[in-house]
VEXKOL-142288 format. One record per residue (C-alpha): x, y, z. Coordinates in steps of 0.05 Angstrom, whole numbers, always signed. Layout:
BEGIN
       c1       c2       c3
        X        Y        Z
...
//
This chain:
BEGIN
       c1       c2       c3
       +0       +0       +0
      +25      +69      -18
       +0     +138       +1
      +26     +208      -10
       +1     +278       +1
      +15     +345      +33
      -12     +387      +90
       -6     +463      +95
       +8     +483     +167
       +3     +554     +192
      +69     +555     +230
     +142     +566     +212
     +183     +505     +190
     +225     +503     +255
     +161     +499     +297
     +133     +442     +253
     +200     +406     +257
     +200     +411     +333
     +129     +382     +335
     +148     +324     +289
     +202     +306     +340
     +160     +315     +403
     +132     +248     +428
      +77     +283     +468
      +50     +321     +407
      +55     +258     +364
      +19     +217     +417
      -39     +267     +417
      -44     +264     +341
      -36     +189     +325
     -106     +158     +324
     -114     +107     +380
      -45     +121     +409
      -43     +100     +482
      +31     +113     +494
      +92     +139     +457
     +159     +148     +490
     +231     +159     +469
     +274      +97     +477
     +337     +126     +445
     +363     +186     +407
     +322     +170     +344
     +276     +115     +369
     +208     +110     +402
     +163      +55     +429
      +88      +60     +417
      +23      +26     +436
      -35      +39     +390
     -106      +10     +394
     -142       +7     +327
     -204      -22     +297
     -199      -43     +224
     -265      -71     +199
     -288     -121     +250
     -218     -132     +279
     -198      -92     +340
     -126      -99     +364
      -73      -65     +406
       -7      -58     +368
      +59      -53     +405
     +115      -27     +362
     +178      +11     +351
     +190      +74     +310
     +257      +97     +282
     +277     +164     +252
     +330     +161     +197
     +359     +205     +143
     +349     +265     +189
     +360     +332     +154
     +337     +382     +206
     +292     +422     +196
     +278     +397     +126
     +254     +326     +138
     +268     +254     +155
     +248     +182     +142
     +204     +151     +195
     +196      +75     +197
     +161      +29     +244
     +135      -40     +257
      +79      -62     +304
      +51     -129     +325
      -22     -138     +343
      -23     -210     +367
      -72     -253     +329
      -94     -192     +289
      -27     -192     +254
      +26     -140     +241
      +37      -74     +206
     +102      -44     +183
     +120      +14     +139
     +153      +81     +133
     +146     +151     +106
     +191     +203      +77
     +171     +269     +107
     +195     +336      +80
     +181     +407     +103
     +180     +466      +55
     +176     +538      +77
     +122     +579      +43
     +122     +648      +73
      +99     +643     +146
      +70     +573     +132
     +100     +504     +122
      +81     +452      +72
      +91     +382     +100
      +98     +330      +44
      +94     +255      +57
     +105     +192      +17
      +85     +129      +55
      +91      +55      +43
      +61       +2      +88
      +50      -73      +93
       +2     -112     +136
       -1     -187     +151
      -43     -236     +190
     -117     -230     +203
     -121     -156     +182
      -89     -172     +115
     -146     -220     +100
     -196     -163     +102
     -179     -141      +32
     -138      -84       +4
     -197      -37       -6
     -214      -37      +68
     -141      -32      +89
     -127      +25      +40
     -189      +65      +60
     -174      +54     +134
     -102      +76     +125
     -124     +139      +87
     -175     +155     +141
     -123     +146     +196
      -71     +189     +159
     -124     +242     +148
     -141     +242     +222
      -67     +246     +242
      -51     +305     +196
     -115     +343     +213
     -100     +337     +288
      -26     +351     +278
      -43     +414     +238
      -93     +435     +292
      -43     +425     +349
      +16     +459     +314
      -24     +516     +284
      -61     +527     +349
       +5     +527     +388
      +33     +577     +338
      -27     +623     +345
      -22     +623     +421
      +53     +635     +421
//
């Protein structure tokens, strides 16, 4: 599965970069995220509870940041296991472009799922992934733009 897109955020690039590296902000924005904590310089552990179709599962996983080019972007990759529900793994190249006082966040994602959730069919998986990505970026935009307005 592949997805790409962009999000215009009403905040300077440095502010968006800081937010992309702040586990507390990311935890607030990731749908179903129960915990997200730093485990190393460029590594985090996460617990996310999701419902995909009729399958509900809690995924425990690890996230790694690579190819870091502050404050322009990075590659984020992760893998999570959801017990009998299966697994999900993938990554995204994220880049930040300045556009006046705003920032355009571009993303290009690739993901794989296996186990019970993979048996649900690619249309359901794709639509769920797009919905979750949309929720993440809408919330991220709200949190970062709102923090910028109150600063």
